[in-house]
C-alpha positions in Angstrom: 170.1 -8.6 26.1 168.8 -12.0 24.6 169.3 -12.7 21.0 165.4 -12.0 20.3 165.8 -8.2 21.8 168.5 -7.3 19.7 166.7 -8.9 16.7 163.8 -6.6 17.5 165.7 -3.7 17.9 167.4 -4.2 14.5 164.1 -4.6 13.0 162.7 -1.3 14.6 165.7 0.7 13.6 166.0 -0.3 10.2 163.4 1.8 8.7 164.8 4.5 10.4 168.1 4.2 8.3 165.9 3.6 5.2 164.0 6.1 3.2 161.8 5.9 -0.3 163.2 7.8 -3.2 162.7 11.7 -2.5 162.0 12.2 -6.7 160.6 10.8 -9.7 161.2 13.1 -12.7 160.1 11.5 -16.3 160.3 12.8 -19.9 158.9 11.1 -22.8 159.9 12.0 -26.5 157.1 11.2 -28.6 159.1 11.0 -32.1 161.7 8.8 -30.7 159.7 6.7 -28.5 161.4 7.0 -25.6 160.8 7.5 -21.9 163.7 8.9 -19.5 163.2 8.4 -15.7 165.5 10.0 -13.0 165.2 8.8 -9.6 166.2 11.1 -6.7 167.0 8.9 -4.0 170.5 9.6 -1.5 172.2 7.2 0.1 176.1 6.7 1.7 176.2 3.7 -0.1 174.5 2.6 -3.6 175.6 -1.0 -3.4 173.9 -1.6 0.2 171.1 1.1 0.0 169.4 1.5 -3.7 166.4 1.6 -6.1 166.0 -2.1 -6.5 163.1 -2.4 -8.6 161.6 0.1 -11.6 158.5 -0.7 -13.4 156.7 0.9 -16.0 152.9 0.7 -16.7 150.8 1.8 -19.8 147.3 2.7 -19.1 147.5 0.7 -16.1 149.1 -2.3 -17.3 152.7 -3.7 -16.4 154.8 -3.4 -19.6 158.4 -3.1 -17.9 160.0 -4.6 -14.9 164.0 -4.0 -14.1 165.8 -5.1 -11.1 169.1 -3.5 -10.3 171.7 -5.1 -7.6 173.2 -1.8 -6.8 172.3 2.2 -7.7 174.5 4.3 -10.1 175.6 6.7 -8.1 175.0 8.1 -4.5 172.2 10.8 -5.6 170.1 9.1 -8.5 169.1 6.2 -10.8 168.7 6.9 -14.2 166.8 4.6 -16.8 165.7 4.9 -20.3 163.5 2.4 -22.2 162.0 2.7 -25.5 158.3 2.3 -25.2 156.7 1.5 -29.2 153.2 1.3 -27.9 152.2 4.4 -26.5 150.1 6.5 -28.3 148.5 9.7 -27.5 145.9 10.3 -24.3 147.9 7.3 -23.1 149.0 7.3 -19.4 152.2 5.8 -18.3 152.8 5.3 -14.8 156.5 4.9 -13.4 157.0 3.1 -9.7 160.6 2.7 -8.1 161.1 1.0 -4.9 164.0 1.3 -2.5 165.6 -2.1 -1.3 164.9 -1.3 2.2 161.6 0.9 2.6 159.6 2.2 0.6 158.6 3.4 -2.7 157.8 6.7 -5.5 155.6 6.8 -8.5 154.7 9.5 -11.2 152.3 9.3 -14.1 152.9 11.3 -17.4 149.8 11.7 -20.1 151.4 10.9 -23.8 150.9 13.9 -26.1 152.2 14.5 -29.8 154.2 17.4 -28.8 157.8 16.9 -29.0 158.6 16.1 -25.4 156.1 15.3 -22.3 157.4 16.2 -19.0 156.1 14.8 -15.2 157.7 14.7 -12.1 156.4 13.8 -8.4 
């Protein structure tokens, strides 16, 4: 088998072993302005297959982008951000990206209640 066939085989097979984040749960505490995000992404090796980036948007404008070089553990990536610019009625969107393939997105509308929650 020549090198180009081997490369093509690996390139085609790689997405079969990768997968996007399975779930994304967000909560926003209006009193403390803290956005908490839990990203479900089960992997065998959190140093090789992981959540590489999290992007937070407020009303469609990117306000946070965090890059990772590994995942917290083999099941999830947890992040917390202080978002002081949000007011009641604003829409927050979080997108989590796998380093190999895929992404997961969830939205949350800010309300003045003590804690708001969204999951996708």
